[in-house]
N, C-alpha and C positions, 0 to 999 in steps of 0.2 A: 567376743564376736565370733568365735569358732564353735561355741557350744551348740550341738545339734547339727553341725554342718559336715561332720565326718561320717563316712559310711562304715568304716572298719577301724578297729583299734590300731592297726598297723599304719593307717593314714594319719591318725592323730600323733602316733609315735614318731613318724617320719617328719611331720611338721614341727613338733617340739624339738626334735633332735637338730634339725636345720637351724631353728631359732637360737637354741643355746650355743651352737657353734659360732654364732656371731661374737661371742665373748671368749673364744679360745684361740690361742695362737699356736701354730705347729713348730715355731722356733724353739729349739731346745734350751737356749740361753738368751732370752730377749733382754734388751735394755729396759731401764725403768719406765721410759715413756710408752713403750709397747706393752709392758705389764699393766700400766695404768689404763690403757685403752682396751686391752684383752686380759682381764684379771684371772682367767682360768687357764690352767695348764692342760687339763683334761675335763671332759664332760660328756655325759650321755643320758638319754631318757628312755625309759621302757614303759610301755602302757600295756596292761594285761587285763582281761575280763575277770571280774571277781567270780569264782566258782559258786554256782547256785543262785547268782543274781544277774540274769541276762540283762544287758544294757547298762550295767554298772561296771566301772573300771577303777583300777589302782594305777596311778602314774608314779614312777620312781625316778628321781633324778640323782645321778652321781656327779659330784663336782669336786675337782681338786684345784684349789686356788694356788697362785704362785707364792702366797705368803708362807714363809718359813722362818722359824726362830731357832737358831743354833741347831739343836738335835731334834726339834719337833717338826714333823711334817703334818700338814692338815689335809683332811679330806672330809667331805660331807655327803650324806645320803638323805634325801627328802622324799617322803611318801605322801601323796595326796589321793583321796578317794574322789572319784568323779561319779556322782549319783545319776541314776536314770531320770530323765525328765518325765514329768507327768504323774 
C-alpha cells in the first residue's frame, strides 16, 4: 500500500527503518520472552536509487537475530529491487 506514495528514497528508507525497528529490542541481554517478541538484536534498512535508472531503487535490509549457536553468530543482508511504475 506504500508503492508510489513516497516522494523521495529517503522517505521510503525512514518508513522501512521505523517498521523494522518494531522487531528490535535495545536490551543488551533480554530474557527469552522478549527475544520471542523482538527477534532482532539489530536491524537497518537503506534505500538507494539505481544509477542510470531514475525512479528505480534498491532496498537493502541488514538484520542480526538473537539466534546464536555456540560459536556461530548469525547476520543477514537482503537486497530487493524496487522497479519504476509504468
